[in-house]
Wavefront OBJ file of the C-alpha trace (Angstrom):
o trace
v 8.513 31.495 17.156
v 11.002 29.413 19.152
v 10.746 26.129 17.263
v 14.518 25.560 17.069
v 15.697 27.307 20.231
v 17.819 25.248 22.685
v 15.869 23.473 25.422
v 17.673 22.745 28.666
v 15.169 20.160 29.907
v 15.993 17.801 27.038
v 19.185 16.769 28.821
v 17.314 15.673 31.951
v 14.791 13.763 29.845
v 17.537 11.979 27.929
v 19.406 11.013 31.098
v 16.197 9.592 32.597
v 15.490 7.577 29.447
v 19.025 6.200 29.276
v 18.778 5.042 32.887
v 15.691 2.976 32.045
v 16.433 1.918 28.474
v 19.714 0.072 28.183
v 19.459 -0.533 24.446
v 19.579 3.076 23.256
v 22.108 5.895 23.103
v 21.831 9.649 22.725
v 21.788 11.034 19.189
v 23.626 14.199 18.227
v 21.342 17.244 18.063
v 22.932 20.396 16.691
v 19.905 22.477 17.690
v 20.133 21.262 21.320
v 16.351 21.145 21.140
v 15.156 17.567 20.744
v 14.946 14.670 23.166
v 16.504 11.987 20.961
v 17.826 8.502 21.619
v 18.223 5.749 19.027
v 19.001 2.052 18.911
v 22.498 1.559 20.287
v 23.331 -1.629 18.396
v 22.817 -2.754 14.832
v 21.478 -6.125 15.991
v 18.219 -4.373 16.913
v 17.546 -4.748 13.184
v 17.961 -8.524 13.196
v 14.688 -8.943 15.098
v 11.084 -8.371 14.134
v 9.867 -6.866 17.440
v 11.788 -3.938 18.891
v 11.843 -3.971 22.708
v 10.845 -0.696 24.337
v 14.394 -0.588 25.727
v 15.771 -0.356 22.160
v 13.083 1.778 20.507
v 14.105 5.256 19.416
v 12.599 8.410 20.954
v 12.215 11.824 19.346
v 10.296 14.910 20.456
v 10.993 18.616 20.648
v 9.027 19.888 23.667
v 9.107 18.964 27.343
v 7.156 15.836 28.274
v 3.874 17.123 29.722
v 2.930 16.425 33.310
v 0.133 13.863 33.299
v -1.850 12.360 36.142
v -0.608 8.777 36.556
v -4.259 7.672 36.629
v -4.535 8.825 33.047
v -7.119 11.550 33.647
v -6.635 12.922 30.168
v -9.257 13.688 27.548
v -9.330 13.985 23.756
v -11.595 16.623 22.263
v -13.316 15.992 18.923
v -13.712 19.325 17.145
v -14.279 20.929 13.760
v -17.114 19.018 12.149
v -17.443 17.087 15.415
v -18.262 17.991 19.006
v -17.437 15.448 21.678
v -14.879 14.558 24.347
v -13.579 11.191 25.486
v -11.304 10.431 28.415
v -8.671 7.742 28.139
v -10.708 5.742 30.664
v -13.685 5.909 28.284
v -11.560 4.798 25.364
v -10.527 1.729 27.332
v -13.988 0.900 28.686
v -16.469 1.874 25.973
v -14.781 1.022 22.673
v -13.188 -2.016 21.029
v -9.520 -2.709 21.678
v -7.127 -3.665 18.884
v -3.398 -4.258 18.588
v -1.483 -3.201 15.472
v 2.119 -3.822 14.467
v 3.703 -0.661 13.121
v 7.217 0.222 12.039
v 7.781 3.693 13.420
v 10.458 5.642 11.553
v 11.473 9.228 12.190
v 11.151 11.312 9.013
v 14.678 12.526 9.744
v 16.167 9.021 9.820
v 19.295 9.249 7.661
v 19.643 13.013 8.052
v 23.178 12.598 9.341
v 24.113 10.885 6.078
v 23.606 14.073 4.047
v 26.757 15.842 2.822
v 27.009 18.689 3.435
v 25.222 18.138 6.732
v 21.806 19.583 7.390
v 20.852 20.931 10.807
v 19.201 19.389 13.845
v 19.343 15.674 14.757
v 22.087 13.728 12.976
v 20.415 10.339 12.721
v 22.087 7.447 10.940
v 19.747 4.442 10.552
v 18.870 4.073 14.250
v 15.578 6.022 14.315
v 13.297 3.130 13.376
v 11.631 0.345 15.329
v 8.677 -2.023 15.200
v 6.326 -2.295 18.165
v 2.832 -3.605 18.822
v 0.559 -0.710 19.731
v -2.689 -1.422 21.588
v -5.622 0.962 21.760
v -8.907 2.115 20.285
v -9.485 2.274 16.513
v -10.092 5.846 15.350
v -12.934 4.458 13.242
v -14.755 3.299 16.383
v -14.512 6.700 18.039
v -15.780 8.500 14.929
v -18.477 5.979 13.993
v -21.859 7.636 13.605
v -20.427 11.167 13.684
v -19.371 11.612 10.050
v -22.726 11.881 8.272
v -22.201 15.512 7.239
v -18.434 15.267 6.740
v -17.042 15.385 3.161
v -15.301 12.244 1.910
v -12.103 14.211 1.255
v -11.908 15.756 4.730
v -8.726 15.778 6.820
v -8.139 14.877 10.454
v -5.794 17.174 12.377
v -4.208 15.755 15.518
v -2.968 18.213 18.161
v -0.444 17.281 20.839
v -0.671 18.429 24.427
v 3.060 18.948 24.925
v 3.865 22.487 26.108
v 5.822 24.486 23.538
v 8.500 26.905 24.672
v 7.507 29.206 21.821
v 4.180 30.019 20.225
v 3.851 26.922 18.059
v 1.176 24.270 18.469
v 2.194 20.772 17.417
v -0.485 19.858 14.889
v -0.361 17.311 12.063
v -3.039 16.556 9.459
v -3.739 13.259 7.704
v -6.602 12.364 5.353
v -9.691 11.296 7.280
v -9.866 8.215 5.045
v -6.448 7.049 6.334
v -7.480 7.693 9.937
v -10.615 5.576 9.541
v -8.814 2.839 7.649
v -6.166 1.762 10.170
v -5.218 4.423 12.744
v -5.314 3.751 16.469
v -5.466 5.794 19.667
v -2.795 3.828 21.501
v -2.377 3.547 25.261
v -0.109 0.486 25.360
v 3.196 -0.397 23.674
v 4.400 -3.996 23.466
v 1.843 -4.986 26.091
v 2.938 -2.365 28.612
v 1.442 0.972 29.589
v 2.576 3.563 27.063
v 5.850 5.066 28.376
v 5.897 8.813 29.045
v 8.441 9.497 26.317
v 6.299 7.612 23.804
v 3.186 9.679 24.477
v 1.527 8.546 27.721
v -1.387 8.455 28.233
v -2.501 8.295 24.585
v -0.866 8.630 21.195
v -2.191 8.568 17.647
v -0.618 5.723 15.671
v -0.603 6.098 11.865
v 0.612 2.737 10.509
v 3.153 2.860 7.694
v 3.683 6.626 7.938
v 6.582 8.617 9.316
v 6.592 9.037 13.092
v 5.871 12.764 13.000
v 2.283 11.898 12.030
v 1.811 9.711 15.120
v 1.173 12.622 17.477
v 2.113 12.057 21.122
v 0.164 13.242 24.189
v -2.896 13.583 21.961
v -5.439 16.109 23.201
v -7.503 17.074 20.133
v -8.766 15.503 16.908
v -10.195 18.097 14.560
v -12.052 17.093 11.387
v -11.493 19.803 8.761
v -11.978 20.433 5.039
v -8.204 20.534 4.481
v -4.841 20.319 6.175
v -4.036 22.606 9.062
v -3.111 26.117 7.958
v -2.411 29.235 9.985
v -5.309 30.261 12.271
v -7.325 27.138 11.414
v -7.465 25.925 15.019
v -9.597 27.439 17.765
v -6.652 28.257 19.984
v -3.868 30.846 20.223
v -0.415 30.328 18.783
v 1.203 29.325 15.507
v -0.722 26.409 14.024
v 0.776 25.370 10.698
v 4.548 25.242 11.174
v 4.867 21.474 11.745
v 2.649 20.659 8.755
v 3.363 23.332 6.171
v 7.001 24.327 6.817
v 8.819 21.649 8.817
v 8.873 18.066 7.540
v 8.719 19.211 3.903
v 11.266 17.984 1.341
v 12.890 20.882 -0.525
v 16.247 22.282 -1.659
v 18.214 24.708 0.482
v 16.798 28.197 0.980
v 13.229 27.408 -0.148
v 10.054 28.316 1.732
v 7.445 25.689 0.792
v 4.042 26.874 -0.394
v 1.017 26.239 1.813
v -1.436 23.636 0.516
v -4.857 22.783 1.892
v -4.797 19.370 0.224
v -2.592 17.159 -1.940
v -3.456 14.689 -4.673
v -1.253 11.914 -3.283
v -0.034 11.262 0.248
v 2.606 8.837 -1.009
v 5.907 10.600 -0.309
v 7.726 8.930 -3.204
v 4.867 9.697 -5.604
v 5.207 13.359 -4.679
v 8.955 13.235 -5.323
v 8.558 11.524 -8.689
v 5.493 13.418 -9.857
v 6.560 16.910 -8.851
v 3.250 17.693 -7.125
v 3.326 19.513 -4.846
v 6.628 21.259 -5.536
v 7.926 20.356 -2.098
v 6.641 16.987 -0.830
v 5.148 16.303 2.584
v 6.483 13.417 4.694
v 3.507 11.099 4.986
v 3.952 7.496 3.775
v 7.400 5.962 4.426
v 9.762 5.286 1.523
v 11.126 1.769 0.943
v 14.074 1.029 3.249
v 16.232 -1.798 4.648
v 18.942 -2.287 7.288
v 21.262 -5.233 7.928
v 21.206 -6.252 11.593
v 23.679 -9.157 11.693
v 26.598 -9.356 11.260
v 27.008 -5.948 12.844
v 30.520 -5.151 11.625
v 31.669 -4.338 15.149
v 33.726 -7.508 15.467
v 35.228 -9.984 12.991
v 33.252 -13.040 11.899
v 34.880 -16.457 11.927
v 33.958 -18.698 9.020
v 31.985 -21.690 10.349
v 32.709 -25.259 9.288
v 30.175 -25.205 6.468
v 31.465 -21.814 5.251
v 28.027 -20.184 5.507
v 27.477 -16.838 7.225
v 23.847 -15.790 7.640
v 23.102 -12.122 6.912
v 19.893 -10.953 8.571
v 18.006 -7.654 8.547
v 14.711 -5.860 8.168
v 12.969 -4.063 5.305
v 9.867 -1.882 5.159
v 7.903 0.215 2.672
v 5.241 2.175 4.537
v 1.756 1.519 3.201
v 3.197 -0.751 0.511
v 4.487 -4.310 0.782
v 8.140 -5.199 0.477
v 8.435 -7.223 -2.735
v 12.088 -8.247 -2.471
v 15.421 -7.593 -0.779
v 18.883 -8.010 -2.275
v 22.184 -8.300 -0.427
v 25.641 -7.295 -1.621
v 28.938 -8.333 -0.051
v 31.093 -6.165 -2.329
v 29.765 -2.684 -1.643
v 27.035 -2.794 -4.286
v 28.986 -4.100 -7.291
v 26.889 -7.284 -7.378
v 23.650 -8.394 -5.743
v 21.988 -11.627 -4.602
v 18.353 -12.255 -3.709
v 17.573 -12.599 -0.007
v 14.682 -14.545 1.519
v 11.800 -12.759 3.243
v 10.531 -14.574 6.325
v 8.694 -14.156 9.604
v 5.593 -12.066 10.413
v 3.907 -10.283 7.525
v 1.693 -7.403 8.711
v 0.658 -4.297 6.804
v 2.647 -1.287 8.022
v 5.375 -3.370 9.701
v 8.791 -4.410 8.478
v 9.745 -7.851 7.131
v 12.732 -9.913 8.169
v 15.155 -11.006 5.463
v 18.086 -13.413 5.430
v 20.789 -14.455 3.012
v 23.135 -17.434 3.370
v 26.531 -16.181 2.249
v 29.360 -18.545 1.373
v 32.139 -16.521 2.935
v 35.914 -16.734 2.700
v 38.450 -14.804 4.798
v 38.875 -11.189 3.780
v 37.506 -7.646 4.055
v 33.980 -6.984 2.801
v 31.362 -4.245 2.545
v 27.832 -5.539 3.204
v 24.779 -3.685 1.928
v 21.073 -4.332 1.410
v 18.467 -2.795 -0.852
v 14.720 -3.357 -0.859
v 12.110 -2.996 -3.575
v 8.435 -2.361 -2.860
v 5.385 -3.868 -4.541
v 5.251 -0.957 -6.989
v 8.780 -1.625 -8.220
v 10.397 1.291 -6.396
v 13.869 0.421 -5.166
v 16.171 2.113 -2.687
v 18.594 4.468 -4.477
v 22.287 3.859 -4.006
v 23.392 7.164 -2.484
v 22.304 10.667 -1.456
v 22.853 13.323 -4.112
v 24.714 16.601 -3.849
v 22.576 19.662 -2.989
v 22.379 20.919 -6.578
v 20.742 17.817 -8.047
v 17.295 18.046 -6.424
v 14.718 15.919 -8.280
v 17.121 15.127 -11.129
v 18.887 12.900 -8.604
v 16.214 10.221 -8.976
v 17.321 9.502 -12.550
v 20.859 8.860 -11.308
v 19.821 6.321 -8.666
v 20.248 8.917 -5.923
v 17.989 10.243 -3.176
v 17.635 14.048 -3.365
v 19.684 15.941 -0.783
v 17.192 18.220 0.981
v 17.515 20.968 3.551
v 15.606 19.110 6.264
v 17.329 15.798 5.606
v 13.968 14.015 5.360
v 12.874 10.605 4.035
v 16.373 9.439 3.066
v 16.567 5.752 2.126
v 19.900 5.407 0.315
v 21.739 2.081 0.308
v 25.429 2.858 0.700
v 25.250 5.149 3.767
v 23.848 2.147 5.688
v 26.433 -0.362 4.464
v 28.867 -1.927 6.942
v 32.467 -3.086 6.750
v 33.131 -6.640 7.866
v 36.257 -8.702 8.460
v 35.903 -12.441 7.933
v 38.572 -14.600 9.583
v 39.675 -18.197 9.335
v 38.634 -20.561 12.149
l 1 2 3 4 5 6 7 8 9 10 11 12 13 14 15 16 17 18 19 20 21 22 23 24 25 26 27 28 29 30 31 32 33 34 35 36 37 38 39 40 41 42 43 44 45 46 47 48 49 50 51 52 53 54 55 56 57 58 59 60 61 62 63 64 65 66 67 68 69 70 71 72 73 74 75 76 77 78 79 80 81 82 83 84 85 86 87 88 89 90 91 92 93 94 95 96 97 98 99 100 101 102 103 104 105 106 107 108 109 110 111 112 113 114 115 116 117 118 119 120 121 122 123 124 125 126 127 128 129 130 131 132 133 134 135 136 137 138 139 140 141 142 143 144 145 146 147 148 149 150 151 152 153 154 155 156 157 158 159 160 161 162 163 164 165 166 167 168 169 170 171 172 173 174 175 176 177 178 179 180 181 182 183 184 185 186 187 188 189 190 191 192 193 194 195 196 197 198 199 200 201 202 203 204 205 206 207 208 209 210 211 212 213 214 215 216 217 218 219 220 221 222 223 224 225 226 227 228 229 230 231 232 233 234 235 236 237 238 239 240 241 242 243 244 245 246 247 248 249 250 251 252 253 254 255 256 257 258 259 260 261 262 263 264 265 266 267 268 269 270 271 272 273 274 275 276 277 278 279 280 281 282 283 284 285 286 287 288 289 290 291 292 293 294 295 296 297 298 299 300 301 302 303 304 305 306 307 308 309 310 311 312 313 314 315 316 317 318 319 320 321 322 323 324 325 326 327 328 329 330 331 332 333 334 335 336 337 338 339 340 341 342 343 344 345 346 347 348 349 350 351 352 353 354 355 356 357 358 359 360 361 362 363 364 365 366 367 368 369 370 371 372 373 374 375 376 377 378 379 380 381 382 383 384 385 386 387 388 389 390 391 392 393 394 395 396 397 398 399 400 401 402 403 404 405 406 407 408 409 410 411 412 413 414 415
């Protein structure tokens, strides 16, 4: 299958996006496969809402050609049998808006040493937008009488693969019913093509790979997608069972029809399954201002405000700490601003600064007491890294949330 073969059209897509979105820049892609742009400036992470112009983009197939009138339909299959057009979703079902921090599962991949392949993200593949659309629960209401409580919902994208693979991702049906949305607007505007026009599944609090773009099928199944489990030709399970799994180098993850926990960190800590899936986001934070790009002049009162964002997937952010000495000491920051499930929180810290050279860092802790580790381990450590306050180096570079790779150097000057 051609899942990692170079794709010439990605360059045209990226150029078109950069012409329209002034707040992003192209990310390095060693596979020359993905259409990837990320936030160009750190100050994106000093604001709660990410403008479309600054929101990252990541996909690996050509953007499908879609009628501008949105004549696109979603098929309900498996235990279900129905079809709804986007026009029907808009006209016949309730409309909701949800705030969701979208983060690529590969965010931080470029911080792994030695490097892993594909897109070399730093911290720039994350953003918070308001997604408007139809609740999945409304579409499925009245159709689940004979469906087991532990069923899974597989979402299939309509983007044309250049190989034999079908982009399919499975999430528990319970999660889909709880808070997922079939989105057709982003920040109050029609969903942009690169973000999944005309309709995209939004899975709040989970890595972006689960929020399938150009959605064309929702299949209710007894378990996760496995090979030959869809009624269509092609390779079905690659993007669920092989890609986006956390594992050491040279390992082929085992296929699972279900998992006990969909919390990514729980899977890492508990060892089940052997090679975790990237579902729920791990706790993470980024300083937005100062940005480290230019010196800061000490104001008259000597106080420099450090501002950033922190998120923890399905969990709440309990606290954020800030360090101005590269992690040797820490001070409590204040959480403020909007507080929505599945979306990041703003934090700020008033720092009494004096002239000099500093290294600023932040670390967040979630409601379950899980805190960002300080660094990414070497490849040999694997799960033992957790005991040493390190995030496990993994071959795909997934789910990284280490503190020090996101730190910034700052010069403070006299007035």
